[in-house]
MDAnalysis code that builds the backbone (N, CA, C; Angstrom):
import MDAnalysis as mda
import numpy as np

u = mda.Universe.empty(528, n_residues=176, atom_resindex=np.repeat(np.arange(176), 3), trajectory=True)
u.add_TopologyAttr("name", ["N", "CA", "C"] * 176)
u.add_TopologyAttr("resid", np.arange(1, 177))
u.add_TopologyAttr("resname", ["MET", "GLU", "LEU", "VAL", "ARG", "ASN", "ILE", "GLU", "VAL", "ARG", "LYS", "VAL", "GLN", "ALA", "ASN", "VAL", "GLU", "ILE", "GLN", "MET", "LEU", "ILE", "ILE", "THR", "SER", "ASP", "SER", "GLN", "LYS", "HIS", "ARG", "GLY", "GLN", "VAL", "ALA", "PHE", "LEU", "SER", "LYS", "LEU", "ILE", "GLN", "THR", "THR", "ARG", "ASP", "GLU", "VAL", "ASN", "THR", "CYS", "PHE", "SER", "GLU", "ILE", "ILE", "GLN", "GLU", "ILE", "LYS", "GLN", "MET", "GLN", "THR", "LYS", "VAL", "LEU", "ASP", "PHE", "MET", "GLU", "LYS", "GLU", "GLU", "ALA", "ALA", "ALA", "LEU", "GLY", "LYS", "LEU", "GLY", "GLY", "SER", "ILE", "GLN", "GLN", "SER", "HIS", "ASN", "ARG", "LEU", "LEU", "LYS", "LEU", "GLU", "GLY", "ASP", "SER", "ILE", "TRP", "LEU", "ARG", "THR", "LEU", "LEU", "ALA", "ASN", "ARG", "SER", "ASP", "GLN", "GLN", "PHE", "LEU", "GLN", "ALA", "ARG", "PRO", "HIS", "PRO", "THR", "PRO", "THR", "SER", "ALA", "PRO", "SER", "PRO", "SER", "GLN", "PRO", "PRO", "LEU", "GLY", "HIS", "SER", "GLY", "TRP", "ALA", "PHE", "ASP", "ILE", "PRO", "ASN", "LEU", "ARG", "CYS", "PRO", "GLU", "ASN", "GLN", "GLU", "GLU", "GLY", "ARG", "LYS", "MET", "SER", "ARG", "PHE", "GLU", "HIS", "GLY", "GLN", "LEU", "PHE", "HIS", "LEU", "PRO", "HIS", "GLY", "SER", "GLY", "ASP", "ARG"])
u.atoms.positions = np.array([
    [0.785, -1.581, -0.102],
    [-0.107, -0.112, -0.130],
    [0.748, 1.152, -0.277],
    [1.993, 1.322, 0.509],
    [2.847, 2.292, 0.666],
    [3.243, 2.591, -0.773],
    [3.275, 1.438, -1.664],
    [3.779, 1.818, -2.847],
    [2.615, 2.794, -3.708],
    [1.389, 2.298, -3.449],
    [0.273, 3.009, -4.196],
    [0.665, 4.244, -3.721],
    [0.780, 4.453, -2.346],
    [0.682, 5.674, -1.634],
    [1.478, 6.794, -2.442],
    [2.810, 6.433, -2.645],
    [3.961, 7.066, -2.831],
    [3.469, 7.252, -4.803],
    [2.873, 6.432, -5.154],
    [2.707, 6.456, -6.461],
    [1.644, 7.596, -6.736],
    [0.884, 7.631, -5.568],
    [-0.160, 8.642, -5.889],
    [0.109, 9.927, -5.147],
    [1.090, 9.929, -4.348],
    [1.831, 11.101, -4.244],
    [2.789, 12.036, -4.889],
    [3.270, 10.838, -5.576],
    [3.880, 11.648, -6.874],
    [2.999, 12.163, -7.842],
    [2.086, 11.526, -8.381],
    [1.179, 11.842, -9.464],
    [0.887, 13.484, -9.002],
    [0.534, 13.450, -7.792],
    [-0.156, 14.621, -7.309],
    [0.872, 15.717, -7.155],
    [1.864, 15.234, -6.884],
    [2.856, 16.400, -6.851],
    [3.528, 16.683, -8.331],
    [3.313, 15.969, -8.838],
    [3.855, 16.229, -10.400],
    [2.807, 17.045, -11.587],
    [1.545, 16.725, -10.686],
    [0.494, 17.756, -10.989],
    [0.488, 19.155, -10.536],
    [0.928, 19.171, -9.403],
    [0.898, 20.704, -8.741],
    [2.499, 21.299, -9.311],
    [3.231, 20.830, -9.536],
    [4.664, 21.352, -10.348],
    [4.237, 21.518, -11.431],
    [3.564, 20.926, -12.326],
    [2.975, 21.241, -13.905],
    [2.146, 22.291, -13.749],
    [1.129, 22.137, -12.912],
    [0.476, 23.556, -12.599],
    [1.049, 24.931, -12.299],
    [2.253, 24.585, -11.430],
    [3.162, 25.550, -10.977],
    [3.814, 26.027, -12.079],
    [4.158, 25.482, -12.990],
    [4.899, 25.897, -13.836],
    [4.164, 26.448, -15.240],
    [3.107, 26.100, -15.251],
    [1.861, 26.507, -16.108],
    [1.539, 28.262, -15.748],
    [1.490, 28.330, -14.528],
    [1.370, 29.603, -13.774],
    [2.124, 30.478, -14.061],
    [3.366, 29.777, -13.688],
    [4.872, 30.573, -13.926],
    [4.724, 31.015, -15.464],
    [4.761, 30.086, -16.128],
    [4.315, 30.709, -17.871],
    [3.772, 31.696, -18.023],
    [2.404, 31.479, -17.628],
    [1.309, 32.440, -17.491],
    [1.766, 33.833, -16.991],
    [2.160, 33.592, -15.692],
    [2.972, 34.835, -15.444],
    [3.589, 35.957, -16.051],
    [4.743, 34.668, -16.405],
    [5.886, 35.534, -17.486],
    [5.114, 36.208, -18.689],
    [4.371, 35.409, -19.122],
    [3.711, 36.322, -20.449],
    [2.696, 37.238, -19.792],
    [2.340, 37.032, -19.111],
    [1.440, 38.518, -18.669],
    [2.581, 39.492, -18.253],
    [3.524, 39.586, -17.474],
    [4.466, 40.411, -17.464],
    [4.899, 40.808, -18.553],
    [5.074, 40.445, -19.894],
    [5.605, 40.443, -20.815],
    [4.797, 41.412, -21.366],
    [3.479, 41.221, -21.606],
    [2.490, 41.808, -22.098],
    [2.351, 43.316, -21.449],
    [2.323, 42.982, -19.516],
    [2.211, 44.196, -19.164],
    [3.143, 45.123, -19.362],
    [4.335, 44.650, -19.764],
    [5.711, 45.597, -20.219],
    [5.616, 46.092, -21.237],
    [5.095, 45.702, -22.384],
    [5.064, 45.659, -24.152],
    [3.515, 47.087, -23.824],
    [2.505, 46.475, -23.212],
    [1.567, 47.691, -23.096],
    [1.844, 48.982, -22.542],
    [2.713, 48.596, -21.646],
    [2.997, 50.187, -20.698],
    [4.096, 50.639, -21.856],
    [4.821, 50.292, -22.463],
    [5.931, 50.733, -23.306],
    [5.438, 51.433, -24.287],
    [3.928, 50.511, -24.826],
    [3.201, 51.281, -26.130],
    [2.510, 52.387, -25.296],
    [2.165, 52.341, -24.123],
    [1.239, 53.910, -23.968],
    [2.266, 54.829, -23.508],
    [3.436, 54.625, -22.747],
    [4.633, 55.590, -22.763],
    [4.679, 56.235, -24.335],
    [4.915, 55.278, -25.345],
    [5.352, 55.748, -26.716],
    [3.805, 56.287, -27.329],
    [2.826, 55.935, -27.066],
    [1.392, 57.066, -27.626],
    [1.594, 58.253, -26.978],
    [1.451, 58.438, -25.447],
    [1.512, 59.536, -24.414],
    [2.619, 60.205, -25.179],
    [3.903, 59.794, -25.616],
    [4.854, 60.995, -26.025],
    [4.537, 61.610, -27.400],
    [3.979, 60.433, -27.999],
    [3.501, 61.282, -29.419],
    [2.343, 62.480, -29.049],
    [1.540, 62.015, -28.202],
    [0.042, 62.669, -28.179],
    [0.987, 63.873, -27.830],
    [1.994, 64.271, -26.602],
    [2.432, 65.322, -26.356],
    [2.933, 65.799, -27.279],
    [3.830, 65.118, -28.210],
    [4.691, 66.150, -28.985],
    [3.451, 66.683, -30.443],
    [2.247, 65.921, -30.654],
    [1.492, 66.344, -31.626],
    [0.633, 67.577, -30.723],
    [0.907, 67.459, -29.758],
    [-0.315, 68.731, -29.075],
    [0.834, 70.312, -28.790],
    [1.883, 69.436, -28.874],
    [3.318, 70.737, -28.227],
    [3.098, 71.297, -29.732],
    [3.140, 70.625, -30.947],
    [3.406, 71.280, -32.214],
    [1.847, 71.891, -32.848],
    [0.859, 71.621, -32.360],
    [-0.579, 72.084, -32.868],
    [-0.443, 73.590, -31.827],
    [-0.218, 73.478, -30.568],
    [-0.094, 74.737, -29.802],
    [0.967, 75.627, -30.449],
    [1.791, 75.300, -30.733],
    [2.863, 75.924, -31.308],
    [2.626, 76.503, -33.076],
    [1.765, 76.010, -33.745],
    [1.108, 76.539, -34.801],
    [-0.145, 77.438, -34.409],
    [-0.740, 77.206, -33.215],
    [-1.710, 78.200, -32.779],
    [-1.188, 79.113, -32.509],
    [0.083, 79.481, -31.798],
    [0.585, 80.700, -31.168],
    [1.027, 81.390, -32.501],
    [1.158, 80.570, -33.405],
    [1.871, 81.292, -34.779],
    [0.854, 81.839, -35.605],
    [-0.143, 81.468, -35.616],
    [-1.385, 81.832, -36.105],
    [-2.383, 82.849, -35.594],
    [-2.053, 82.645, -33.927],
    [-2.610, 83.962, -33.619],
    [-1.845, 84.963, -33.629],
    [-0.760, 85.037, -33.636],
    [0.407, 86.064, -34.106],
    [-0.197, 86.525, -35.263],
    [0.004, 85.750, -36.227],
    [-0.256, 86.430, -37.359],
    [-1.497, 87.109, -37.664],
    [-2.852, 86.277, -36.954],
    [-4.066, 87.093, -37.293],
    [-4.003, 88.226, -35.992],
    [-3.295, 88.610, -34.993],
    [-3.340, 89.856, -34.418],
    [-2.181, 90.767, -35.293],
    [-1.340, 90.352, -35.759],
    [-0.632, 91.347, -36.875],
    [-1.431, 91.881, -37.857],
    [-1.989, 90.935, -38.387],
    [-3.202, 91.676, -39.781],
    [-4.299, 92.546, -38.997],
    [-4.689, 92.086, -37.705],
    [-5.898, 93.099, -37.241],
    [-5.063, 94.354, -37.118],
    [-3.982, 94.126, -36.505],
    [-3.700, 95.674, -36.242],
    [-2.912, 96.564, -37.336],
    [-2.773, 95.688, -38.379],
    [-2.104, 96.472, -39.790],
    [-3.708, 97.177, -40.120],
    [-4.761, 96.108, -40.166],
    [-5.908, 96.715, -40.689],
    [-6.400, 97.743, -39.688],
    [-6.100, 97.852, -38.520],
    [-6.513, 98.779, -37.822],
    [-5.674, 100.298, -38.358],
    [-4.792, 99.965, -38.302],
    [-3.992, 101.202, -38.643],
    [-4.360, 101.805, -40.013],
    [-4.637, 101.090, -40.866],
    [-5.163, 101.575, -42.217],
    [-6.255, 101.882, -42.079],
    [-7.319, 101.249, -41.306],
    [-8.667, 102.137, -41.176],
    [-8.385, 103.257, -40.628],
    [-8.001, 103.613, -39.368],
    [-7.405, 104.757, -38.728],
    [-6.818, 105.742, -39.355],
    [-6.147, 105.520, -40.220],
    [-5.516, 106.331, -41.374],
    [-6.434, 106.893, -42.166],
    [-7.356, 105.706, -42.642],
    [-8.246, 106.309, -43.892],
    [-9.054, 107.008, -42.808],
    [-9.709, 107.002, -41.995],
    [-10.594, 107.789, -40.924],
    [-9.982, 109.472, -40.891],
    [-8.837, 109.098, -40.632],
    [-7.832, 110.393, -40.346],
    [-8.011, 111.242, -41.234],
    [-7.735, 110.476, -42.261],
    [-7.747, 111.479, -44.042],
    [-9.002, 112.338, -44.336],
    [-10.202, 111.298, -43.674],
    [-11.222, 111.903, -43.984],
    [-11.742, 112.578, -43.122],
    [-11.215, 112.595, -41.623],
    [-11.564, 113.736, -41.033],
    [-10.987, 115.035, -41.315],
    [-9.613, 114.619, -41.733],
    [-8.542, 116.032, -42.228],
    [-9.863, 116.620, -43.409],
    [-10.149, 115.988, -44.272],
    [-10.756, 116.670, -45.529],
    [-11.952, 117.113, -45.250],
    [-13.023, 116.547, -44.273],
    [-14.425, 117.140, -43.789],
    [-13.801, 118.591, -42.901],
    [-12.337, 118.596, -42.275],
    [-12.508, 120.100, -41.606],
    [-11.499, 120.814, -42.488],
    [-11.044, 120.176, -43.395],
    [-10.764, 121.510, -44.575],
    [-11.786, 122.219, -45.277],
    [-13.030, 120.662, -45.942],
    [-14.044, 121.431, -46.554],
    [-14.916, 122.406, -45.445],
    [-14.490, 122.012, -44.107],
    [-15.728, 122.770, -43.341],
    [-15.152, 124.351, -43.260],
    [-13.723, 124.406, -43.311],
    [-13.306, 125.689, -43.334],
    [-13.468, 126.242, -44.685],
    [-13.457, 125.506, -45.996],
    [-13.542, 126.231, -46.974],
    [-15.117, 126.725, -46.907],
    [-15.819, 125.900, -46.561],
    [-17.112, 126.254, -46.115],
    [-17.525, 127.485, -45.586],
    [-17.076, 127.472, -44.302],
    [-17.025, 128.591, -43.950],
    [-16.494, 130.260, -44.319],
    [-15.381, 129.867, -45.441],
    [-15.072, 131.358, -45.970],
    [-16.050, 131.362, -47.217],
    [-16.558, 130.450, -47.922],
    [-17.949, 130.840, -48.723],
    [-18.664, 131.660, -48.018],
    [-19.230, 131.211, -46.878],
    [-20.260, 132.096, -46.351],
    [-19.796, 133.004, -45.817],
    [-19.019, 133.494, -45.519],
    [-18.277, 135.140, -45.348],
    [-18.218, 135.971, -46.621],
    [-18.084, 135.103, -47.726],
    [-17.930, 135.412, -49.001],
    [-19.486, 135.875, -49.388],
    [-20.216, 134.953, -49.238],
    [-21.557, 135.166, -49.288],
    [-22.211, 136.375, -48.435],
    [-21.888, 136.294, -47.482],
    [-22.465, 137.096, -46.445],
    [-22.236, 138.687, -47.210],
    [-21.092, 138.674, -47.567],
    [-20.310, 139.801, -47.861],
    [-20.908, 140.352, -49.114],
    [-21.155, 139.543, -49.767],
    [-21.902, 139.915, -50.975],
    [-23.274, 140.111, -51.118],
    [-24.047, 139.404, -50.376],
    [-25.399, 140.053, -49.790],
    [-25.456, 141.362, -49.658],
    [-24.166, 141.973, -48.558],
    [-24.110, 143.114, -48.077],
    [-23.911, 144.421, -48.778],
    [-23.064, 143.801, -50.235],
    [-22.522, 144.505, -50.924],
    [-23.325, 144.217, -52.410],
    [-24.316, 144.997, -52.229],
    [-25.355, 144.545, -53.740],
    [-24.595, 145.051, -55.247],
    [-23.426, 145.832, -55.234],
    [-23.262, 146.010, -56.505],
    [-22.567, 144.827, -57.307],
    [-23.007, 145.042, -58.773],
    [-22.791, 144.255, -59.941],
    [-20.943, 144.135, -60.099],
    [-20.543, 145.347, -59.971],
    [-19.245, 145.510, -60.035],
    [-18.212, 144.834, -58.813],
    [-18.358, 145.227, -57.787],
    [-18.290, 144.601, -56.162],
    [-18.243, 143.299, -56.226],
    [-19.028, 142.472, -57.297],
    [-19.527, 141.231, -57.131],
    [-18.406, 140.624, -58.012],
    [-18.400, 141.494, -59.097],
    [-17.351, 140.755, -60.098],
    [-15.850, 140.814, -60.067],
    [-15.609, 141.563, -58.691],
    [-14.301, 142.245, -58.517],
    [-14.097, 140.874, -57.119],
    [-15.243, 140.622, -56.427],
    [-15.058, 139.930, -55.262],
    [-15.100, 138.680, -55.339],
    [-15.564, 137.906, -56.224],
    [-16.134, 136.350, -56.551],
    [-14.674, 135.724, -56.354],
    [-14.425, 134.837, -55.606],
    [-13.315, 133.941, -55.526],
    [-13.276, 133.048, -56.822],
    [-11.904, 132.854, -57.186],
    [-12.104, 131.697, -57.764],
    [-11.302, 130.212, -57.196],
    [-12.390, 129.290, -56.966],
    [-11.910, 128.576, -56.042],
    [-11.007, 127.309, -56.518],
    [-10.725, 126.604, -55.791],
    [-10.049, 125.271, -56.307],
    [-10.424, 124.364, -55.309],
    [-10.614, 122.999, -56.108],
    [-11.090, 122.175, -54.675],
    [-9.755, 121.957, -54.113],
    [-10.654, 121.317, -52.376],
    [-9.173, 121.594, -51.598],
    [-9.171, 120.109, -51.509],
    [-9.446, 119.086, -52.110],
    [-8.702, 117.813, -52.521],
    [-9.489, 117.059, -53.210],
    [-9.003, 116.202, -53.984],
    [-9.884, 115.398, -55.240],
    [-10.499, 114.020, -54.699],
    [-11.450, 113.872, -54.241],
    [-11.501, 112.418, -53.664],
    [-10.936, 111.249, -54.616],
    [-10.986, 110.355, -53.814],
    [-9.991, 109.286, -54.698],
    [-11.113, 108.604, -55.130],
    [-11.135, 107.594, -56.039],
    [-12.063, 106.534, -57.084],
    [-13.248, 105.685, -55.603],
    [-12.158, 105.322, -54.697],
    [-13.181, 104.373, -54.125],
    [-14.027, 105.288, -52.985],
    [-13.811, 106.677, -52.963],
    [-14.312, 107.942, -51.972],
    [-15.631, 108.360, -52.550],
    [-16.913, 108.259, -52.021],
    [-17.714, 109.488, -52.840],
    [-17.364, 110.610, -52.415],
    [-17.345, 111.679, -53.106],
    [-17.389, 112.872, -53.565],
    [-17.839, 113.754, -52.315],
    [-17.263, 114.517, -51.600],
    [-17.891, 115.115, -50.255],
    [-19.024, 116.325, -50.627],
    [-18.866, 116.532, -51.633],
    [-19.523, 117.859, -52.542],
    [-18.361, 118.802, -52.742],
    [-18.525, 119.160, -54.088],
    [-17.714, 120.314, -54.732],
    [-17.693, 121.322, -53.451],
    [-16.919, 121.998, -53.271],
    [-16.395, 122.933, -52.605],
    [-16.516, 124.281, -53.332],
    [-16.373, 124.339, -54.435],
    [-15.811, 125.721, -55.865],
    [-17.289, 126.176, -55.952],
    [-17.216, 127.771, -56.177],
    [-18.469, 128.327, -56.656],
    [-18.258, 128.351, -58.465],
    [-19.369, 128.167, -59.043],
    [-19.216, 128.108, -59.957],
    [-20.376, 128.934, -60.917],
    [-19.628, 129.865, -60.928],
    [-20.376, 131.571, -61.578],
    [-20.022, 131.395, -63.308],
    [-20.709, 131.650, -63.977],
    [-20.620, 131.832, -65.584],
    [-21.114, 132.705, -66.130],
    [-20.884, 134.341, -65.919],
    [-21.577, 135.135, -66.149],
    [-20.763, 136.127, -66.885],
    [-21.005, 136.176, -68.347],
    [-20.255, 137.090, -69.306],
    [-20.371, 138.064, -69.313],
    [-21.631, 138.658, -69.119],
    [-22.048, 140.165, -68.855],
    [-23.223, 140.590, -68.190],
    [-23.030, 140.863, -66.937],
    [-24.484, 141.064, -65.937],
    [-25.446, 142.328, -66.797],
    [-25.117, 143.178, -67.454],
    [-25.290, 144.209, -67.758],
    [-26.599, 144.310, -69.037],
    [-26.276, 142.911, -69.686],
    [-26.694, 142.396, -70.980],
    [-28.319, 142.169, -70.319],
    [-29.711, 142.713, -70.679],
    [-30.786, 142.030, -70.339],
    [-31.290, 140.799, -70.213],
    [-30.567, 139.782, -71.129],
    [-30.940, 138.364, -70.728],
    [-30.115, 137.576, -69.768],
    [-29.171, 138.475, -69.431],
    [-28.079, 137.872, -68.365],
    [-28.376, 138.529, -66.838],
    [-29.416, 139.605, -67.321],
    [-29.445, 140.130, -65.648],
    [-30.648, 139.155, -64.865],
    [-31.508, 138.756, -65.414],
    [-32.341, 137.677, -64.837],
    [-31.570, 136.768, -63.896],
    [-30.495, 136.124, -65.076],
    [-29.906, 135.077, -64.788],
    [-28.717, 135.511, -63.473],
    [-28.502, 137.105, -63.608],
    [-27.660, 137.307, -62.650],
    [-28.242, 137.362, -61.312],
    [-29.576, 137.650, -61.078],
    [-29.998, 137.587, -60.063],
    [-30.106, 136.168, -59.203],
    [-30.480, 135.142, -60.274],
    [-30.743, 133.868, -59.627],
    [-29.086, 132.838, -59.718],
    [-28.102, 133.554, -59.256],
    [-26.808, 133.156, -59.307],
    [-27.438, 131.420, -58.596],
    [-26.690, 130.374, -58.895],
    [-27.185, 128.907, -58.226],
    [-25.406, 128.834, -58.317],
    [-25.682, 127.563, -57.225],
    [-24.681, 126.687, -57.222],
    [-24.936, 125.432, -57.102],
    [-24.330, 124.666, -57.658],
    [-24.578, 123.440, -57.972],
    [-23.865, 122.124, -57.021],
    [-24.860, 121.666, -56.374],
    [-24.133, 120.585, -55.248],
    [-25.174, 120.085, -54.825],
    [-25.138, 118.619, -55.424],
    [-25.877, 117.648, -55.325],
    [-27.259, 117.930, -55.112],
    [-27.696, 118.962, -56.710],
    [-29.229, 118.791, -57.002],
    [-29.597, 120.258, -56.109],
    [-28.729, 120.999, -55.263],
    [-29.361, 121.952, -54.366],
    [-29.193, 122.992, -55.279],
    [-29.969, 124.390, -55.377],
    [-29.597, 125.686, -55.843],
    [-29.779, 126.576, -54.729],
    [-28.465, 127.429, -54.954],
    [-28.821, 128.626, -53.829],
    [-28.829, 129.761, -54.801],
    [-30.064, 130.565, -54.366],
    [-30.366, 131.829, -54.953],
    [-29.890, 132.704, -54.238],
    [-29.505, 134.102, -55.006],
    [-29.123, 135.643, -54.426],
    [-30.350, 135.904, -54.518],
    [-30.601, 137.129, -53.823],
    [-31.858, 137.733, -53.829],
    [-31.755, 138.708, -54.737],
    [-33.119, 139.204, -55.231],
    [-33.336, 140.064, -56.202],
    [-32.899, 141.179, -56.396],
    [-32.455, 142.036, -57.360],
    [-31.901, 143.271, -57.033],
    [-30.361, 143.141, -57.128],
    [-29.800, 142.049, -56.560],
    [-28.453, 142.057, -56.872],
    [-27.737, 142.410, -57.954],
    [-28.441, 142.253, -59.339],
    [-27.645, 142.289, -60.663],
    [-28.243, 143.686, -61.285],
    [-29.352, 144.299, -60.745],
    [-29.955, 145.383, -61.710],
    [-29.167, 146.784, -61.582],
    [-27.987, 146.790, -60.910],
    [-27.268, 148.173, -61.178],
    [-26.421, 148.206, -62.340],
])
């Protein structure tokens, strides 16, 4: 019986050793898989970090380009507005001068004084093709001879053409 018992114990021990070898082998496989996955995950993390660093760098460059573009456009727009403001200011000064001249003309109703005092305007500045004209600042009188009967009526109705508006001088300014 003892022999049978020894054989049985050896069989069980052999089974236990085989199972231990299988478990050890599986454990080594698992450790290898864990090491492989850890390395793969670290490589993937490094790639992700590198990609995001590149993306962030590109975004910063794009941000700089956009801000530079905006700054240039802002400067251009402010320059145009400054020019427009200056042109409007010059136009206002010219119109104030024209207004003073007209008041003087209305106060002095003599044709001779009118012909001697009339201004020879020059436009303050020519509008660029991209800008609509702000209005003509010059007075346009084409009066060859106010003493001719056909021109006397015309002399009374001196007009300034600006956007379809007419400015009439009072009656009696061309009757002398």
